[in-house]
Every structure is written in structure tokens, then in C-alpha cells.
N, C-alpha and C positions, 0 to 999 in steps of 0.2 A: 410048490415052487419048481420042483423038477418036472412036474407034469407040464407046466407052462413052457418051460424051455424046450422040452421035447416036442410039444405041439408047434411052437414057433419054428423049430428046426424042420419039422415035417412039412409045414406050410411053405417055408422057403425052398425046400427041395422040390416040392410039387410045382411051385411057380417057375422055378428054374428049368424044369424038365418039359414045360409045355411049349417051348419054342419050336418053330417049324424047321425041319431039316430037309432041304430039297432045293431045286432050281428056283430062281427068281422068275416070277411071272407078273405081268401087269395086272392091276385090279380089274375086276369084271366091268365091262363097258369101256375100258381104255385099251389103247394099243401102244406098241413100242413107237418111239419117235420115227418120223418118216426118214427114208434113206436120203443121204446127202447127195448133192449134185455130183455126178460122175461115179457114184458108188454102184456096184452091180447088184447087190442084194441088201436087204435090211440086216442090220446087225442084231446079234443075239444079246440077251441080257448080260451074259458073261463078258462078251466083248465090250459092252458099254460100261461095265463096272471095273474092268481091268485098267489101272492107271497107265498113262502113256510114259514113254521114256523121259519126257520133259518134266512130268509131274513127279516121278520117282527116278532120278538119275542113277545110273550104275555106280558102284563104288570103285574108286581108283585104288588099286593095290600096288602102287609104285613103291618098291622096297628100296632101302638104301643099298647102294652098291658097295660102299665102304664108309667107315665111320669118319666123319669130318668134324673138326672142332669149330664151334660157332664163334663168330666174331663177337667181341664185347659190345653190349648195347650201351651207347653213351647216355641214353635217357633212363637207364635202370639205376637210379640213384636214390639214396634214402631221402625221406621227406626233409625239406628245408635246405637242401643243397642244390646248386645250379648244375645242369648238365654241361660237361666239358666238350668242346668241339673235337671231332675226330681228326687225329693226326696220323696219316698213313705211314709216314717214315717211322714214327715212334712205335706204332703197332708192329711194323716189320722187325724192328730191332728187338722188341719184346719177344716176338715169335722165335727169332734166332737164338736169343739167350735161353729161352725156355727149352728149345730143342737141344741145346748143348747140355743143359742141366739134366734133362730127362731123356736120354737116348733109349729108344725102344725098338 
């Protein structure tokens, strides 16, 4: 039993190690795609396999400048209850009373 496991592990390691490590090249008899109109030279395999900015957009790292309290979501209600319409005056009064209760 142990012999089978070790043989299976050795086979898996041997198969995993036989991959090619090197530059990409077209198969024999094939060539890279022709250069596009207006392009000065043919592109290399690396340039063709590098994704464009549209395919992999850069990450936006916009940080919060200051902490801001989020407005209540009128649609965040438990199941079975109807959402209440937003009342700006009532929300402003709640904010004032909350600010008076919790001065920080």
C-alpha cells in the first residue's frame, strides 16, 4: 500500500516537472500573426500574450479622506415590511438629535 502511494507521488512529480520553461514560439511550420496596418514591426509572443489595459484595468486606490456616516437605506427592511419613503426633513432632525446626544 505504501509502495503504491509513493509510486503515484513519484509519477505525479515527474509529470509536473516535464513542462517547458522558456519563451513561447509558434509551432513548426507556423508563424506569428501578420503585423497590423500601421504597425512598424511584428509583435513578439510576449507582447501578444500581455493583456491590454482594457482587458485588465488598473485598480483604483481611492482612499477615504474622512469617515462619513452613510445614509439609511430605506429599502433595507426585514422581510414582510414595506419600505418607507425617504423624508429629508425627518432625516435632518434625526441627525441633529444624534449629534447632540453623541458629541465627539
